C-alpha positions in Angstrom: 6.5 -50.9 42.9 6.8 -52.9 39.8 8.4 -55.6 41.4 5.8 -55.7 44.3 2.6 -56.0 41.8 4.8 -58.9 39.7 5.0 -60.7 42.4 1.1 -60.1 43.8 0.3 -61.0 40.5 2.2 -64.5 40.5 0.8 -64.8 43.5 -2.9 -64.2 42.5 -2.0 -66.7 39.4 -0.8 -69.6 41.9 -4.0 -69.0 44.1 -6.2 -69.3 41.1 -4.0 -72.6 39.7 -3.9 -74.4 43.2 -8.1 -73.5 43.1 -8.6 -75.0 39.7 -6.6 -78.0 40.6 -8.1 -78.5 44.0 -11.6 -78.5 42.2 -10.2 -81.1 40.2 -9.0 -83.0 42.8 -11.1 -83.0 45.4 -11.0 -85.1 47.0 -8.2 -87.3 47.5 -8.3 -89.5 50.4 -10.8 -90.6 52.6 -13.8 -87.9 54.1 -14.5 -88.1 58.0 -18.1 -87.9 58.7 -18.8 -87.5 62.1 -22.1 -88.3 63.8 -23.0 -86.8 66.9 -24.9 -89.3 68.2 -24.6 -93.2 68.9 -24.1 -96.4 66.6 -27.9 -97.3 66.1 -29.3 -94.3 66.4 -31.8 -92.3 63.3 -29.0 -90.2 62.7 -26.2 -93.2 62.5 -28.6 -95.4 60.5 -29.0 -92.4 57.7 -25.6 -91.3 57.6 -23.9 -94.6 57.0 -26.7 -95.0 54.4 -26.1 -91.7 53.0 -22.1 -92.0 53.2 -22.1 -95.4 51.3 -23.6 -93.5 48.3 -21.5 -90.4 48.3 -18.4 -92.6 48.6 -19.5 -94.0 44.9 -19.8 -90.4 43.7 -16.6 -89.4 45.4 -14.4 -92.0 44.4 -13.0 -92.0 48.1 -14.7 -93.6 51.6 -16.4 -91.9 53.6 -15.6 -92.8 57.2 -18.2 -93.0 60.0 -17.1 -92.0 63.1 -19.4 -92.0 66.3 -18.9 -89.0 68.6 -22.0 -89.2 71.1 -22.6 -87.1 74.3 -24.2 -83.9 75.2 -27.3 -83.8 72.8 -24.6 -84.0 70.1 -22.3 -81.5 72.0 -19.4 -83.4 71.6 -19.5 -84.4 68.2 -20.3 -81.4 66.6 -17.2 -79.2 69.0 -14.9 -81.8 67.2 -15.9 -81.0 63.1 -16.1 -77.2 64.5 -12.3 -77.4 65.3 -11.4 -79.5 62.6 -9.0 -78.2 59.7 -11.5 -76.5 56.9 -10.7 -78.7 54.5 -13.3 -81.0 53.1 -12.3 -83.8 54.9 -13.8 -83.7 58.0 -18.2 -83.3 58.0 -20.7 -83.1 60.3 -24.0 -85.2 59.9 -25.9 -82.3 61.9 -29.4 -82.3 63.1 -31.9 -80.0 64.7 -29.7 -80.3 68.1 -26.8 -80.0 67.3 -27.0 -76.7 64.5 -30.6 -75.6 65.6 -31.1 -76.2 69.5 -28.3 -76.2 71.3 -27.6 -73.1 72.0 -30.4 -72.5 73.4 -30.2 -75.6 75.8 -26.5 -75.3 77.1 -25.6 -72.3 79.2 -22.1 -72.1 76.8 -21.1 -74.0 74.0 -17.3 -74.7 73.3 -18.2 -73.5 70.0 -20.0 -70.9 68.2 -23.2 -72.1 66.5 -24.2 -69.9 64.2 -20.5 -69.3 62.6 -18.5 -72.7 63.4 -20.2 -74.5 60.5 -20.4 -74.0 56.5 -23.6 -75.5 55.3 -23.1 -78.3 52.7 -26.5 -80.4 52.1 -30.0 -80.9 53.8 -30.7 -84.6 53.7 -34.1 -84.9 55.2 -36.7 -84.9 57.8 -38.7 -87.4 60.1 -41.8 -87.3 62.2 -41.0 -88.3 65.8 -43.6 -91.4 67.5 -44.7 -90.5 71.5 -44.4 -94.3 72.5 -45.0 -96.1 76.2 -44.4 -99.3 77.2 -46.7 -102.1 77.2 -47.6 -102.3 80.6 -48.5 -98.5 81.3 -52.4 -98.5 81.4 -52.9 -96.1 78.8 -54.5 -97.0 75.1 -54.5 -93.3 73.9 -52.4 -90.3 74.1 -55.2 -88.6 75.9 -55.3 -91.6 78.2 -51.5 -90.7 79.3 -52.2 -87.5 79.8 -55.2 -88.1 82.4 -52.7 -90.8 83.7 -49.9 -87.9 84.3 -52.6 -85.8 85.9 -53.8 -88.1 88.5 -50.1 -89.4 89.2 -48.1 -85.8 89.5 -44.6 -86.0 89.7 -45.0 -90.0 89.4 -44.4 -90.1 85.3 -41.2 -90.2 83.4 -40.3 -89.9 79.8 -36.8 -90.5 77.8 -34.8 -88.8 76.3 -31.1 -88.8 73.6 -31.6 -86.0 72.1 -32.6 -82.4 71.6 -35.5 -83.4 69.6 -36.6 -86.4 71.7 -36.2 -83.6 74.8 -38.4 -80.5 73.5 -40.8 -82.6 72.0 -41.8 -84.3 75.3 -41.3 -81.1 77.4 -44.0 -79.4 74.6 -46.0 -82.1 75.2 -46.1 -81.6 78.6 -46.2 -78.3 78.9 -49.3 -78.0 76.2 -51.2 -80.6 78.1 -51.1 -79.2 81.1 -48.7 -82.0 82.8 -45.3 -82.8 84.7 -42.9 -85.3 83.8 -39.8 -86.6 85.2 -37.0 -86.3 81.9 -34.6 -89.5 82.6 -31.7 -88.6 80.2 -29.8 -91.7 78.0 -26.7 -91.7 76.1 -28.6 -93.1 73.3 -31.5 -93.5 71.2 -31.3 -97.4 71.3 -30.2 -97.3 74.8 -33.3 -95.5 76.2 -35.4 -97.8 73.6 -34.1 -101.0 75.5 -35.4 -99.5 78.9 -38.7 -98.4 77.2 -39.2 -102.2 76.3 -37.9 -103.3 79.6 -40.4 -101.0 81.5 -37.4 -98.9 83.3 -39.2 -95.6 81.8 -42.8 -95.1 80.7 -42.7 -93.0 77.7 -40.3 -92.3 74.7 -40.8 -90.1 72.1 -38.1 -90.8 69.1 -37.3 -91.0 65.2 -39.6 -93.5 63.3 -35.8 -95.5 63.3 -36.0 -96.3 66.4 -39.1 -96.3 66.9 -41.3 -97.5 63.9 -39.5 -101.6 64.3 -40.4 -102.2 68.0 -43.8 -100.5 67.3 -45.2 -103.1 64.3 -43.3 -105.7 66.4 -45.8 -105.2 69.3 -42.7 -104.6 71.9 -44.0 -100.9 72.7 -47.3 -98.8 71.8 -47.4 -96.1 69.8 -49.8 -93.6 71.0 -49.1 -90.1 68.4 -47.0 -88.5 65.7 -45.2 -85.3 66.1 -46.1 -83.9 62.7 -49.1 -82.1 61.3 -50.5 -84.7 59.2 -50.4 -88.9 59.9 -47.6 -90.3 58.7 -48.0 -93.0 55.8 -45.6 -95.0 57.6 -48.1 -95.4 60.5 -51.4 -94.4 59.2 -53.5 -95.5 62.0 -51.6 -93.4 64.7 -53.4 -89.8 65.0 -51.2 -86.7 65.3 -50.9 -85.0 68.9 -53.0 -82.4 67.5 -56.0 -84.9 66.6 -55.2 -86.8 70.2 -55.5 -84.0 72.3 -57.9 -81.4 70.5 -54.9 -78.9 69.9 -53.8 -76.9 67.0 -49.9 -75.6 67.3 -48.4 -78.9 68.3 -45.8 -79.9 65.5 -41.9 -81.4 65.7 -40.1 -83.1 63.4 -36.3 -84.4 63.3 -33.8 -83.2 60.7 -30.4 -84.0 59.2 -27.9 -82.2 57.1 -24.4 -81.7 56.5 -22.2 -79.2 57.6 -18.3 -78.2 57.3 -16.1 -76.4 59.2 -16.3 -73.1 58.7 -13.6 -71.6 56.1 -13.9 -75.1 53.9 -13.1 -74.1 50.4 -16.2 -73.5 48.4 -15.2 -75.8 45.7 -15.0 -78.8 48.1 -18.8 -77.8 49.8 -20.2 -77.8 46.1 -18.4 -81.6 45.5 -20.2 -82.6 48.7 -23.1 -81.5 47.8 -23.5 -82.8 44.6 -22.8 -86.5 46.5 -25.2 -86.1 49.2 -28.0 -85.1 46.4 -27.2 -87.8 44.3 -27.8 -89.9 47.6 -30.9 -88.4 48.3 -32.0 -89.3 45.0 -30.9 -92.8 45.4 -33.6 -95.6 44.9 -31.8 -98.0 47.4 -31.7 -94.8 50.1 -35.2 -94.0 49.3 -36.6 -97.5 49.5 -34.9 -98.0 52.6 -36.1 -95.0 54.5 -39.7 -94.0 53.4 -41.0 -96.7 55.3 -40.1 -95.1 58.3 -41.0 -91.7 57.1 -37.9 -90.0 55.9 -38.5 -87.4 53.3 -35.4 -86.1 51.6 -35.4 -83.0 50.0 -32.2 -82.3 48.0 -30.9 -78.6 47.4 -28.0 -76.1 47.7 -26.1 -75.2 50.3 -27.6 -72.0 50.2 -31.0 -73.3 50.6 -29.6 -75.4 54.3 -28.4 -72.0 55.3 -31.6 -70.3 55.2 -33.4 -73.2 56.0 -31.2 -73.9 59.6 -31.8 -70.0 60.4 -35.4 -71.0 60.3 -35.2 -73.7 62.6 -32.7 -71.9 64.9 -36.2 -69.8 65.5 -38.3 -72.3 65.6 -36.6 -74.2 68.4 -35.7 -71.3 70.1 -39.7 -70.8 70.3 -40.0 -74.2 71.2 -37.6 -74.6 74.1 -39.2 -71.0 75.7 -42.4 -72.3 75.6 -41.5 -75.7 77.3 -39.9 -73.7 79.9 -36.7 -76.0 79.6 -33.8 -74.8 82.0 -30.6 -74.5 80.5 -28.0 -77.0 81.5 
C-alpha cells in the first residue's frame, strides 16, 4: 500500500512540475490560427492584425490558415478535432460559435462542448447595401420595391450574420427575397458591385470602403444606434419605423476543449494586449469595430447569451435548417 502511495505522490509531483514548466515555456513553437472564412473577409482582416500583435507578446509566430466553407463549419470542425495543446486556435464568430447549430440539421462536433473560450476580440455592425443601379435610394424604397416585385429581389450572403440579418429584415418588413449563397464576402461584394445580386448585408470591413468609394449604395446599419463610421446612414429601426431590429457580428478566440488552463491564460493575455494596441485600434475603429478585452470566463458567458439571441433571431426569421 505504501509503495502505491509513494508512486502516486511521485506521479502527482511530476504532474505539478510539468504544469509549472508548461506555464513557463508555452509557447515553444508557432501557433496555428484557423480562420473559418476566406481571405479578405472581415474575420480574416481582424485575425491577421491580431495575430501579428499576439506574436509579439507570445514570442512565437501566429500563422493564419484560412479554411472557409459551410458558414464557417469546416474551419470550426478542424479546430474541434485538433490536439488540445494550445497550438491550434479558432478565430470564431457568431456563425461558428452561436448560430450554426440552429442553421444546420447536424454538425460534425458539439458546438456547446467542443471549444474552450479564450478571449473576446470585439464586434462590428453590418451595413445593408444595394447595387448602384437598384432603383431604391432608401431602405423603405427597397422594401417597397420588394413588395412590388415578389420573388424578384435577391440578396447575397457568405456567413451566418449576413444571411440572418437579411432574413430578419425580410421577416420584419413583410417581404420575400431570394437568397444567393457565396463562399466568401469579397466574392459576394464583387457580384453586388457588378449587379449579379441586388442586396448584400455585410460587415463594415467589407462594405465601408466600397460604400465610401461610391461603388455601392448604403441604405442602413444593423445596430441599435447609428455608427460613427457612417453617421449619415440610419439604423434599420429608424429607416422602417421598427423597434426590435438589431444584429451585429462578433469575433473571439476559441481553443479545442481540454486545452490546458495555462495555455488559455497565456493566449488570453496576448489577445487582450493586441486589443489595446493603438495600431490595431486605428486600423479598425473607422470601420465601426469595437474591442472589449476580458477573461475567458467572460467570453463563455457572453457566448451563451449570444447563442440564445441567435437562436431566437433564426427562428423568428423562419430560416430552414440545411
